[in-house]
C-alpha positions in Angstrom: 35.8 -13.5 16.3 38.5 -15.8 15.1 39.8 -13.1 12.6 39.8 -10.4 15.3 41.8 -12.6 17.7 44.5 -13.5 15.1 44.7 -9.8 13.9 45.1 -8.5 17.5 47.9 -11.0 18.2 49.7 -10.2 15.0 49.5 -6.4 15.7 50.8 -6.9 19.2 53.8 -8.9 17.9 54.6 -6.3 15.2 54.4 -3.4 17.8 56.8 -5.3 20.1 59.2 -6.0 17.2 59.4 -2.4 16.1 59.8 -1.0 19.6 62.7 -3.3 20.6 66.3 -2.5 19.7 67.1 -6.3 19.9 64.5 -7.9 17.7 65.1 -11.4 16.2 62.3 -13.4 14.6 62.0 -17.1 15.1 59.8 -19.9 13.8 59.0 -22.9 16.0 57.4 -26.2 14.9 56.1 -28.7 17.5 54.5 -32.0 17.8 53.2 -33.6 21.0 50.7 -35.6 23.0 48.0 -34.4 25.5 45.6 -36.0 27.9 42.5 -34.6 29.7 42.0 -34.8 33.4 38.8 -36.7 32.8 38.9 -40.3 34.1 39.7 -42.9 31.3 40.3 -40.1 28.7 42.5 -41.0 25.7 45.9 -39.6 24.9 45.6 -37.6 21.8 48.2 -36.2 19.3 48.7 -32.7 18.2 51.1 -30.2 16.7 51.5 -26.6 15.8 53.5 -23.6 14.8 54.8 -20.6 16.9 56.1 -17.3 15.6 58.2 -15.3 18.1 60.1 -12.1 18.3 63.1 -12.1 20.8 62.8 -8.6 22.2 66.0 -9.4 24.2 68.2 -12.5 24.3 66.1 -13.9 27.1 62.5 -12.7 26.4 60.4 -13.7 23.5 56.8 -12.8 22.6 54.7 -14.2 19.8 51.7 -16.0 18.5 50.9 -19.7 18.2 48.4 -22.0 16.6 48.0 -25.7 17.6 45.6 -28.4 16.8 44.7 -31.5 18.8 42.6 -34.3 17.2 40.8 -37.3 18.5 38.7 -40.0 16.9 37.0 -43.4 17.5 35.4 -46.0 15.3 32.6 -48.3 16.5 31.2 -51.4 14.8 27.5 -51.8 15.3 25.7 -54.7 13.5 28.2 -54.6 10.7 28.0 -50.9 10.3 30.6 -48.3 11.2 30.1 -45.2 13.4 33.0 -42.8 13.5 33.4 -39.8 15.7 36.1 -37.1 15.5 36.9 -34.0 17.5 39.4 -31.2 17.1 40.6 -28.5 19.5 42.6 -25.6 18.1 44.2 -23.0 20.4 45.1 -19.7 18.8 47.1 -17.8 21.4 49.6 -15.1 22.3 52.8 -16.4 23.9 55.4 -15.1 26.3 58.7 -16.9 27.1 61.5 -16.2 29.5 64.8 -18.0 29.1 67.0 -18.3 32.3 70.3 -18.7 30.4 71.9 -17.9 27.0 74.1 -21.0 26.8 73.7 -24.3 25.0 71.1 -25.5 27.5 68.4 -23.0 28.1 65.7 -23.7 30.7 62.6 -21.5 30.3 59.1 -20.8 31.5 56.3 -19.4 29.4 52.6 -19.0 29.0 49.9 -18.9 26.3 46.6 -17.1 26.4 43.9 -16.8 23.7 40.9 -18.5 22.2 40.4 -22.3 21.9 38.2 -23.4 19.0 36.5 -26.8 19.1 34.4 -28.9 16.7 32.9 -32.4 16.7 31.7 -34.6 13.9 30.0 -38.1 13.6 29.9 -40.3 10.5 27.7 -43.4 9.8 29.4 -45.6 7.1 31.3 -42.6 5.9 28.4 -40.2 5.7 28.3 -37.2 8.0 25.2 -37.6 10.3 26.2 -35.0 12.9 28.4 -31.9 12.8 28.6 -29.4 15.6 29.1 -25.7 15.1 32.5 -24.3 16.0 32.7 -23.3 19.6 35.2 -20.9 21.1 36.3 -20.5 24.7 39.0 -18.4 26.3 42.0 -20.4 27.6 45.4 -20.2 29.0 48.4 -22.5 29.4 51.5 -22.3 31.6 54.6 -24.0 30.1 58.1 -24.9 31.2 60.9 -26.7 29.3 64.4 -26.8 27.9 65.9 -25.6 24.7 69.2 -27.2 23.4 70.8 -24.5 21.3 73.0 -25.3 18.3 73.9 -21.9 16.9 70.6 -20.3 15.7 68.8 -23.7 15.8 67.1 -25.0 19.0 65.7 -28.4 19.9 62.8 -27.8 22.4 61.2 -30.1 25.0 58.4 -28.7 27.2 55.5 -29.6 29.4 52.3 -27.7 29.1 49.0 -27.6 31.0 45.9 -26.0 29.4 42.9 -24.4 31.2 39.9 -23.9 28.9 37.3 -21.8 30.6 33.5 -22.0 30.1 31.2 -19.3 28.9 28.9 -17.8 31.5 25.8 -17.7 29.2 26.6 -21.3 28.0 26.7 -20.1 24.4 29.1 -21.4 21.8 30.8 -18.0 21.5 33.0 -16.3 24.2 32.0 -12.9 22.7 33.8 -10.8 25.3 35.9 -11.0 28.5 32.7 -10.4 30.5 31.4 -13.8 29.3 34.3 -15.9 30.6 33.4 -18.3 33.5 36.7 -18.9 35.3 35.0 -21.3 37.7 34.1 -23.7 34.9 37.2 -25.2 33.3 38.4 -28.2 31.2 42.0 -29.1 31.9 44.5 -31.1 29.9 48.2 -31.5 30.1 50.8 -32.5 27.6 54.4 -32.8 26.4 55.7 -31.1 23.2 58.9 -31.6 21.3 59.9 -29.1 18.6 62.5 -27.2 16.6 63.1 -23.5 16.7 64.6 -21.7 13.7 66.1 -18.3 14.5 67.0 -18.6 18.2 67.6 -15.4 20.1 70.6 -14.7 22.3 73.3 -14.9 19.7 
């Protein structure tokens, strides 16, 4: 499933690049923080990479991979229990830039598969490790890019919707298995650098 999603996103990006007369590739690197809508949830750190093709000076499509990680340590009778969790969205992306100047406000969105996994260790030894789950998800975004030639500094807000699976399995499987009424939500702020900024 994971390989099929990545391959499909890559093929779509190549098709768009070859069909556009204006096609400029860019690489974006991001870091940020995110927080779930669950009460008393922790703020977690994450980061990722985005490959884009500017099909025009204001429109970019691409693929992105991010990872968010969380962990806690507990001391119990002199022993240590550690828990860690990771969430990795692998998505297609679409961005629209309102201007082509030095300051470029934009809106965008991600859609794809969110992979998650959890692990617990007792005194450094793994005692529980979940299988990797995958769920369909989507994330609207909005932000600003400060353009310095072909280099951009990016600041954006993002809000993720991770949908449940109708049959409660760990695999999405197909679009028919997505439960749009069951969602996990978390928002965040990202800061990044874009190399190869369109519009020049």
